[in-house]
C-alpha positions as CSV (number, residue, x, y, z in Angstrom):
1,M,107.6,89.3,97.2
2,V,108.8,90.0,100.7
3,R,107.0,91.6,102.8
4,N,108.1,94.5,105.0
5,G,107.2,97.9,106.6
6,D,107.9,100.0,103.7
7,N,106.2,98.3,101.2
8,T,103.1,97.4,103.3
9,Y,102.8,101.2,103.4
10,Q,103.0,101.4,99.7
11,A,100.7,99.2,99.2
12,I,98.6,100.4,101.8
13,V,98.7,104.3,100.2
14,H,98.3,102.4,96.5
15,A,95.0,100.9,97.5
16,V,93.6,103.3,99.4
17,R,94.7,106.3,96.7
18,V,95.0,104.8,93.7
19,K,92.8,101.8,93.3
20,H,90.0,102.7,95.9
21,S,90.0,99.2,96.9
22,L,90.8,99.8,100.7
23,V,88.2,102.5,102.1
24,E,89.1,104.2,105.0
25,P,89.2,103.5,108.1
26,F,90.4,100.4,107.4
27,T,91.3,97.7,110.2
28,P,94.4,95.1,110.2
29,K,92.0,92.4,108.3
30,D,91.5,94.8,105.6
31,V,94.9,95.2,105.3
32,R,96.0,91.9,105.4
33,R,93.5,92.0,102.1
34,V,95.5,94.3,100.2
35,A,99.0,93.5,101.4
36,P,99.4,89.7,102.1
37,G,102.5,87.8,104.0
38,W,102.6,88.5,107.2
39,P,101.2,86.3,110.2
40,Y,97.9,87.9,110.7
41,P,99.0,89.1,114.1
42,R,101.9,90.9,112.9
43,Y,98.8,93.4,110.6
44,F,97.8,94.4,114.2
45,S,101.0,95.7,115.5
46,Y,101.9,97.1,112.7
47,L,99.3,99.6,112.7
48,A,99.2,99.9,116.2
49,N,103.0,100.6,116.4
50,N,103.1,102.8,113.4
51,C,99.6,104.9,114.6
52,S,99.9,108.7,115.7
53,D,99.2,107.3,119.7
54,N,102.4,106.0,119.5
55,Q,104.9,108.0,117.0
56,P,105.4,111.5,117.1
57,L,103.0,113.9,114.8
58,G,105.5,114.2,112.0
59,K,106.3,110.2,112.3
60,A,102.8,108.7,112.1
61,L,101.7,106.8,109.1
62,F,98.4,105.8,110.4
63,V,95.9,107.8,112.8
64,R,94.0,105.3,115.0
65,V,90.2,106.2,114.7
66,A,88.5,103.9,117.1
67,R,89.6,100.8,118.5
68,G,91.2,98.6,115.6
69,R,90.1,101.3,112.8
70,Y,93.1,103.0,111.3
71,I,93.0,105.8,108.6
72,L,96.0,107.7,106.7
73,S,98.1,110.3,108.5
74,D,98.0,113.0,105.8
């Protein structure tokens, strides 16, 4: 499967809420395990670019709770 932002987010949500194979707070390394297919540095930028520090509150997919640690934005 070709990895993109939409199916990566779906894989993260599924791993956290359904399969419980990803525990919050998670790191880019954890996300790489449940959604492989990207170069390793891209996981860092994906999480950072889509967190509440860099997106308006209604659009953020993640909340940064510590350096390199994220939870889903509900």
